C-alpha positions as CSV (number, residue, x, y, z in Angstrom):
1,M,0.0,0.0,0.0
2,N,1.3,3.4,-0.9
3,F,0.2,5.7,1.9
4,K,1.4,9.3,2.0
5,P,4.4,9.8,4.3
6,L,2.4,11.0,7.2
7,L,3.2,8.4,9.9
8,L,3.5,10.4,13.0
9,T,0.8,13.0,13.5
10,L,1.2,16.4,15.2
11,W,0.8,14.7,18.6
12,A,3.6,12.2,18.2
13,C,7.2,13.1,18.9
14,L,10.7,11.7,18.6
15,P,12.5,10.1,20.2
16,L,9.5,8.0,21.3
17,T,11.4,6.9,24.5
18,I,11.0,10.5,25.7
19,C,7.5,11.2,24.4
20,A,6.2,7.9,25.7
21,Q,6.6,8.9,29.3
22,S,3.7,11.3,29.3
23,A,0.4,10.1,30.8
24,Y,-2.9,11.4,29.3
25,D,-6.7,10.5,29.3
26,V,-9.1,9.7,26.4
27,A,-12.9,10.0,26.7
28,L,-14.9,7.1,25.1
29,I,-18.5,7.5,24.1
30,G,-21.0,6.1,21.6
31,D,-24.6,5.1,21.0
32,V,-25.7,8.6,22.0
33,P,-27.9,10.5,21.8
34,Y,-30.9,8.3,21.3
35,G,-33.8,10.6,20.7
36,A,-34.7,14.2,21.7
37,S,-35.2,13.3,25.3
38,A,-31.5,12.2,25.6
39,E,-30.1,15.4,24.0
40,P,-30.0,17.6,27.1
41,K,-28.1,15.0,29.1
42,Y,-25.8,14.4,26.1
43,E,-25.0,18.1,26.1
44,R,-24.2,17.9,29.8
45,M,-22.0,14.9,29.1
46,I,-20.1,17.0,26.5
47,A,-19.7,19.8,29.1
48,D,-18.5,17.2,31.6
49,I,-15.9,15.8,29.2
50,N,-14.7,19.3,28.3
51,K,-14.1,20.1,32.0
52,S,-12.3,16.8,32.6
53,G,-9.1,17.7,30.8
54,V,-8.9,14.7,28.5
55,D,-6.7,15.0,25.5
56,L,-8.9,13.2,23.0
57,T,-12.6,12.0,22.7
58,V,-13.7,9.1,20.6
59,H,-17.4,8.5,19.5
60,I,-17.7,5.0,18.3
61,G,-20.9,5.5,16.3
62,D,-24.7,5.4,16.4
63,T,-25.3,9.1,16.7
64,K,-29.1,8.5,16.8
65,S,-31.4,5.6,17.5
66,G,-32.3,3.0,14.9
67,S,-35.9,4.2,14.8
68,T,-35.4,7.9,14.1
69,R,-35.2,9.7,10.8
70,C,-32.0,10.0,8.7
71,D,-32.9,13.5,7.4
72,D,-30.0,15.8,6.4
73,S,-30.6,17.9,9.5
74,H,-29.5,15.1,11.8
75,Y,-26.0,15.0,10.3
76,T,-25.7,18.8,10.6
77,K,-26.8,18.8,14.2
78,T,-24.4,15.9,15.0
79,L,-21.5,17.8,13.4
80,N,-22.2,20.8,15.6
81,W,-22.1,18.6,18.7
82,F,-18.9,17.0,17.5
83,N,-17.3,20.4,17.0
84,S,-18.4,21.5,20.5
85,F,-15.8,19.3,22.1
86,D,-12.8,21.3,23.2
87,K,-10.2,18.7,22.3
88,P,-9.9,16.6,19.1
89,L,-12.6,14.0,18.4
90,M,-12.4,10.8,16.3
91,Y,-15.6,9.3,15.0
92,S,-16.2,5.7,13.9
93,I,-19.4,5.2,11.8
94,G,-22.4,3.2,13.2
95,D,-25.2,1.3,11.4
96,N,-27.9,3.8,12.6
97,E,-26.2,6.5,10.5
98,W,-26.7,4.7,7.2
99,T,-27.4,0.9,6.9
100,D,-30.8,1.1,8.7
101,C,-32.0,4.3,7.0
102,M,-34.1,2.3,4.5
103,R,-36.6,1.6,7.3
104,A,-39.9,3.5,6.9
105,N,-39.5,5.1,10.3
106,N,-36.0,6.3,9.2
107,G,-37.4,8.0,6.1
108,G,-36.9,5.2,3.6
109,Y,-33.6,6.5,2.4
110,D,-31.1,4.7,0.2
111,P,-28.4,3.6,2.7
112,L,-25.5,4.3,0.2
113,D,-26.8,7.8,-0.3
114,R,-26.7,8.4,3.5
115,L,-23.2,6.9,3.7
116,A,-22.1,9.3,1.1
117,L,-23.5,12.1,3.1
118,V,-21.8,10.8,6.3
119,R,-18.4,10.8,4.5
120,K,-19.0,14.3,3.0
121,T,-20.1,15.8,6.4
122,Y,-17.5,14.4,8.8
123,F,-14.5,13.2,6.7
124,S,-14.0,15.9,4.0
125,S,-10.4,16.5,5.1
126,N,-7.6,14.6,6.9
127,M,-8.3,16.6,10.2
128,S,-10.1,15.3,13.2
129,L,-13.3,16.9,14.5
130,G,-13.6,19.1,17.6
131,K,-12.7,22.7,18.3
132,N,-9.0,22.0,18.1
133,P,-8.5,19.4,15.4
134,V,-5.4,17.4,14.7
135,Q,-4.1,15.8,11.5
136,L,-4.8,12.1,11.1
137,M,-3.6,9.3,8.8
138,V,-6.4,8.5,6.4
139,Q,-6.8,5.2,4.5
140,S,-8.1,7.0,1.4
141,D,-4.6,8.4,0.8
142,D,-3.9,5.0,-0.7
143,A,-5.5,5.0,-4.2
144,Q,-6.5,1.4,-3.7
145,Y,-8.8,2.4,-0.9
146,A,-9.8,5.9,-2.1
147,L,-13.4,5.6,-0.9
148,Y,-12.6,4.9,2.8
149,T,-11.8,8.3,4.1
150,E,-13.5,7.3,7.4
151,N,-10.8,4.8,8.4
152,R,-8.3,6.9,10.3
153,M,-5.3,6.7,12.6
154,L,-3.6,8.8,15.2
155,V,-0.2,8.1,16.8
156,K,-0.1,9.6,20.2
157,A,2.7,7.9,22.0
158,P,2.7,5.4,23.4
159,V,-0.6,4.4,21.8
160,V,-1.9,4.1,18.2
161,F,-5.6,4.8,17.8
162,A,-7.4,3.5,14.7
163,T,-11.0,3.9,13.6
164,I,-12.4,1.0,11.5
165,H,-15.8,1.3,9.8
166,M,-17.4,-1.9,11.1
167,M,-20.9,-1.6,12.5
168,G,-23.9,-3.6,13.7
169,S,-26.6,-5.0,11.5
170,N,-24.1,-7.8,10.7
171,N,-21.7,-5.3,9.1
172,N,-24.1,-4.8,6.2
173,Y,-23.5,-8.4,5.1
174,E,-26.5,-10.3,3.7
175,Y,-28.7,-7.5,4.9
176,K,-31.7,-8.9,3.1
177,T,-34.5,-7.9,5.5
178,S,-35.2,-5.0,7.9
179,Q,-37.8,-5.3,10.6
180,G,-39.4,-8.2,8.8
181,A,-39.6,-6.5,5.4
182,A,-37.5,-7.1,2.4
183,N,-34.6,-4.6,2.0
184,P,-35.2,-3.0,-1.4
185,F,-31.6,-1.7,-1.5
186,Y,-29.9,-5.0,-1.0
187,D,-26.9,-5.0,-3.3
188,N,-25.7,-8.7,-3.1
189,D,-23.0,-7.6,-0.7
190,K,-20.9,-5.5,-3.0
191,E,-20.6,-2.7,-0.5
192,Y,-19.7,-5.1,2.3
193,T,-17.1,-7.1,0.3
194,A,-15.1,-4.0,-0.7
195,R,-15.3,-2.4,2.7
196,N,-14.4,-5.6,4.6
197,A,-11.3,-5.9,2.5
198,A,-10.4,-2.3,3.2
199,N,-11.1,-2.8,7.0
200,I,-8.8,-5.8,7.2
201,A,-6.0,-4.0,5.3
202,W,-6.4,-1.0,7.7
203,L,-6.3,-3.4,10.7
204,H,-2.9,-4.8,9.4
205,K,-1.7,-1.2,8.8
206,A,-2.7,-0.3,12.4
207,F,-0.7,-3.1,13.9
208,Q,2.3,-2.4,11.6
209,T,2.2,1.3,12.6
210,A,2.2,0.3,16.3
211,R,5.2,-1.9,15.7
212,D,7.0,0.7,13.7
213,T,6.5,3.4,16.3
214,K,7.3,1.0,19.2
215,A,3.9,1.7,20.7
216,L,3.0,0.0,24.0
217,G,-0.7,-0.2,23.0
218,L,-3.1,-0.2,20.1
219,M,-6.7,1.0,20.5
220,L,-9.2,-0.1,17.8
221,L,-12.4,2.0,17.6
222,V,-15.4,0.2,16.0
223,Q,-19.1,0.5,16.5
224,A,-20.0,-3.2,16.2
225,N,-20.1,-5.7,19.1
226,I,-18.2,-8.4,17.1
227,F,-18.4,-10.8,20.0
228,D,-21.9,-11.1,21.4
229,T,-23.5,-10.3,18.0
230,F,-21.0,-12.3,16.0
231,M,-23.8,-14.0,14.1
232,D,-26.8,-11.7,13.7
233,T,-29.8,-13.5,12.0
234,G,-32.0,-10.4,12.4
235,T,-31.0,-9.2,8.9
236,G,-31.8,-12.4,7.1
237,S,-28.2,-13.4,7.1
238,T,-26.8,-16.9,7.4
239,H,-23.1,-15.9,7.6
240,S,-21.3,-13.7,10.1
241,G,-20.2,-10.3,8.8
242,F,-17.3,-10.3,11.2
243,A,-15.7,-13.8,10.8
244,E,-12.8,-12.7,8.5
245,F,-12.0,-9.7,10.6
246,V,-12.0,-11.7,13.8
247,T,-9.5,-14.2,12.3
248,A,-7.2,-11.4,11.3
249,L,-7.6,-9.6,14.7
250,R,-6.8,-12.9,16.5
251,D,-3.7,-13.5,14.5
252,E,-2.4,-10.0,14.8
253,T,-3.0,-9.7,18.5
254,K,-1.2,-13.0,19.3
255,T,2.0,-11.7,17.6
256,F,1.8,-8.2,19.0
257,S,4.0,-7.5,22.1
258,G,1.8,-4.7,23.5
259,E,-1.7,-4.3,24.7
260,V,-4.7,-4.3,22.3
261,V,-8.0,-2.6,23.2
262,M,-11.2,-2.7,21.2
263,V,-13.7,0.1,22.0
264,S,-17.1,-0.7,20.7
265,G,-20.8,-0.3,21.4
266,D,-24.0,-1.4,19.6
267,S,-25.4,-3.7,22.3
268,H,-25.7,-1.0,25.0
269,Y,-24.1,-2.8,27.9
270,M,-21.2,-1.0,29.5
271,R,-18.4,-3.4,30.4
272,V,-14.7,-4.1,30.4
273,D,-13.6,-7.7,29.7
274,K,-11.3,-10.1,27.9
275,P,-13.6,-12.0,25.5
276,L,-11.2,-13.0,22.7
277,T,-10.0,-16.6,22.8
278,E,-8.5,-19.1,20.5
279,T,-11.9,-20.4,19.6
280,W,-14.4,-17.6,20.3
281,P,-16.0,-15.9,18.6
282,A,-16.1,-18.1,15.5
283,C,-18.3,-20.4,13.4
284,T,-18.2,-24.1,14.2
285,S,-17.5,-24.9,10.6
286,A,-15.5,-23.1,7.9
287,T,-18.2,-24.0,5.3
288,G,-21.9,-23.7,5.1
289,N,-24.2,-21.6,7.2
290,C,-22.5,-20.1,10.3
291,V,-23.4,-21.8,13.5
292,P,-21.6,-19.8,16.2
293,F,-19.2,-21.6,18.5
294,D,-20.9,-21.5,21.8
295,A,-19.8,-22.6,25.2
296,A,-19.7,-21.6,28.8
297,L,-17.5,-18.6,29.6
298,D,-14.9,-20.9,31.1
299,A,-14.9,-23.4,28.2
300,R,-14.1,-21.0,25.3
301,G,-10.5,-22.0,24.9
302,N,-7.3,-20.2,25.8
303,R,-7.8,-16.5,26.4
304,I,-5.7,-14.1,24.4
305,I,-4.7,-12.2,27.4
306,N,-3.3,-9.0,25.8
307,F,-6.7,-8.2,24.3
308,T,-9.3,-6.1,26.2
309,R,-12.8,-5.0,25.1
310,L,-14.5,-1.9,26.4
311,E,-18.1,-1.4,25.6
312,V,-19.2,2.2,26.1
313,P,-22.3,3.3,27.9
314,G,-25.0,4.1,25.5
315,S,-28.7,4.4,24.6
316,A,-30.5,4.9,28.0
317,D,-27.1,5.1,29.8
318,V,-25.9,8.6,28.7
319,H,-22.6,8.4,30.5
320,W,-19.0,8.1,29.4
321,A,-15.9,6.1,29.9
322,V,-12.3,7.3,30.3
323,A,-9.2,5.5,29.3
324,H,-6.2,6.5,31.4
325,I,-3.0,6.0,29.3
326,R,-0.3,5.3,31.8
327,P,3.0,4.4,30.0
328,N,5.0,3.6,33.2
329,S,2.3,1.4,34.8
330,R,2.0,-2.4,34.4
331,N,-1.3,-1.8,32.6
332,V,-0.9,0.9,29.9
333,F,-4.7,1.2,29.6
334,Q,-6.7,1.8,32.8
335,F,-10.5,2.4,32.5
336,E,-13.1,4.2,34.6
337,F,-16.9,4.8,33.9
338,M,-17.9,8.4,34.5
339,I,-21.6,8.4,35.6
340,L,-23.6,11.6,35.2
341,P,-26.4,12.4,37.7
342,A,-29.9,11.9,36.3
343,T,-30.5,15.6,36.4
344,A,-28.3,18.6,36.5
345,A,-27.2,19.1,40.1
346,T,-26.7,22.3,41.9
347,T,-23.1,23.1,41.8
348,G,-22.2,23.2,45.5
349,V,-19.1,25.2,44.6
350,T,-18.4,28.7,45.9
351,A,-15.6,30.7,44.2
352,V,-13.9,33.5,46.2
353,A,-11.4,35.7,44.4
354,T,-9.4,38.3,46.4
355,A,-6.2,40.4,45.7
356,Q,-3.5,42.2,47.6
357,G,-4.1,46.0,47.8
358,T,-6.3,48.6,49.4
359,K,-9.9,47.5,49.4
360,V,-12.2,49.9,47.4
361,D,-15.3,47.8,47.6
362,A,-16.3,44.1,47.9
363,S,-14.6,43.1,44.6
364,T,-12.1,45.9,43.9
365,V,-8.7,46.7,45.2
366,E,-6.2,49.5,44.4
367,T,-2.4,49.1,44.3
368,Q,0.7,50.9,43.3
369,S,2.7,47.7,42.9
370,S,3.7,46.2,39.5
371,Q,3.0,42.7,40.8
372,I,0.6,41.3,43.5
373,V,-0.7,37.9,44.6
374,V,-4.4,37.1,43.9
375,D,-6.0,34.5,46.1
376,G,-8.7,31.9,45.6
377,S,-7.8,29.6,48.4
378,T,-10.9,30.3,50.5
379,S,-13.1,28.8,47.7
380,S,-15.0,25.7,48.7
381,S,-17.4,22.9,47.6
382,T,-20.0,20.9,49.5
383,N,-19.1,17.9,47.3
384,G,-15.7,17.4,49.0
385,G,-12.4,16.6,47.4
386,V,-9.6,18.8,45.9
387,L,-10.5,21.9,43.9
388,S,-8.9,23.0,40.7
389,Y,-8.3,26.6,39.8
390,R,-8.1,28.7,36.6
391,W,-7.3,32.4,36.5
392,T,-8.0,34.4,33.3
393,A,-8.2,38.0,32.3
394,A,-11.8,39.3,31.8
395,P,-12.7,40.2,28.2
396,G,-12.3,43.9,27.5
397,Y,-9.7,44.6,30.2
398,S,-5.9,44.9,30.1
399,V,-4.2,41.5,30.2
400,P,-1.5,41.0,32.8
401,A,0.9,38.1,33.1
402,I,-0.5,35.4,35.4
403,L,2.3,33.2,36.8
404,G,0.8,30.0,37.8
405,D,-2.8,30.5,36.4
406,T,-3.8,27.0,37.7
407,K,-2.8,27.7,41.3
408,A,-5.0,28.9,44.1
409,S,-2.8,32.0,44.6
410,P,-0.7,32.9,41.6
411,L,1.5,36.0,41.1
412,V,0.2,38.6,38.7
413,Q,2.5,41.1,36.9
414,F,1.0,44.2,35.4
415,S,2.3,45.9,32.2
416,G,1.4,49.4,33.5
417,R,-1.2,51.5,35.1
418,G,-4.8,50.7,34.4
419,I,-7.8,48.7,35.4
420,Y,-7.4,44.9,35.4
421,R,-10.2,42.4,36.0
422,L,-9.4,38.7,36.7
423,V,-11.9,35.8,36.5
424,L,-11.3,32.8,38.8
425,T,-13.0,29.5,37.8
426,V,-13.1,26.9,40.5
427,T,-14.0,23.3,39.7
428,D,-14.5,20.4,42.1
429,R,-14.1,16.6,41.7
430,T,-17.7,16.2,40.3
431,G,-17.1,18.7,37.5
432,A,-19.3,21.4,39.1
433,S,-17.8,24.8,38.9
434,A,-18.3,28.5,39.9
435,Q,-16.7,31.8,39.0
436,S,-15.7,34.9,40.9
437,T,-14.1,38.2,39.7
438,V,-11.7,40.6,41.3
439,T,-10.9,44.1,39.9
440,I,-7.4,45.6,40.4
441,R,-6.7,49.3,39.8
442,V,-3.0,49.9,39.3
443,V,-2.3,53.6,40.0
């Protein structure tokens, strides 16, 4: 394959032995929002992620439910949500965005028309989504796979992140029926066959990139639950749309020295486990209709221990997961589910900003000094835990130098006489926050 010579993105650095020592966090979401009733909580989830300080967010697909319309307005609204994330966002396409759009309650759209719109809307360049996008490796840079601009990769040492367009509804393989009715857009699996080949090629490329960059881990980002829905007969199929991919995944993982994580959704059951074994998932026979190998959990063969699956919260569970990337720990990937309250809670946070100088009124001081200390240490929260602080200059006022703007009591240096107003934002362990301002007259 002849990919353009973009191997290390803007976030990777050399030598990797130095860059790989940095720890960071990644937010993992998907299968949200399912309907208008979930949208307010989804927006609170976005705000919670933005406050958390993660370096990257991943949405693994299904940006709507399987019974809501695939009108153009949905994709525009979703793009606006994606671009409201402060940090870069990678997106892996789900089946609800296109394969299921032929359903009457979805608007009866041609799925391939909707897929073309998805590619045009979210993947028109080689940049990620989000307010501060980064450059990504893109499979479509190889002329052999020019269509698959959605398959993307990011090297952020010590991990390689790769989105692979593999979704539920049996991966669009033998999708002959939908909700009991014949699928009028069934194409005899032409779309599946070409994309499946591209996906497997991209999987191999991801593992090779991880080896080339001496990555400690590889995170694969897909929408489908390739384990528990390995054989989906609900589409009229008799063969698994994931069998070839699973074989390639198993072979690659066994020969990779680092950790492999697959982040997926689709079945709406948040979990972290190690489901991949030498014999599961698979068909019991290599020929004929697929009868899935089935056995008790402790009888599925030797576990491939360096493989972990995380299934994101989704559907009714509008929460998020975080992957803590810890290069110097025994487990490079460490996971935590971040549960949002059912309703927006009162903050419980009180921010108090004061400054050195002669007090003029409750929020204003006067000083002749070119530098003073401002103080937020008397701020508090009823939620307990350690507070975090952020000092900024208020819009429209002179901007001083704030030395230690994330400390409770930083030193502020003024460029000259004038009126300066500083804003203190205090955030507690739950993500609740409050602000206070202090005005300094330098005379």
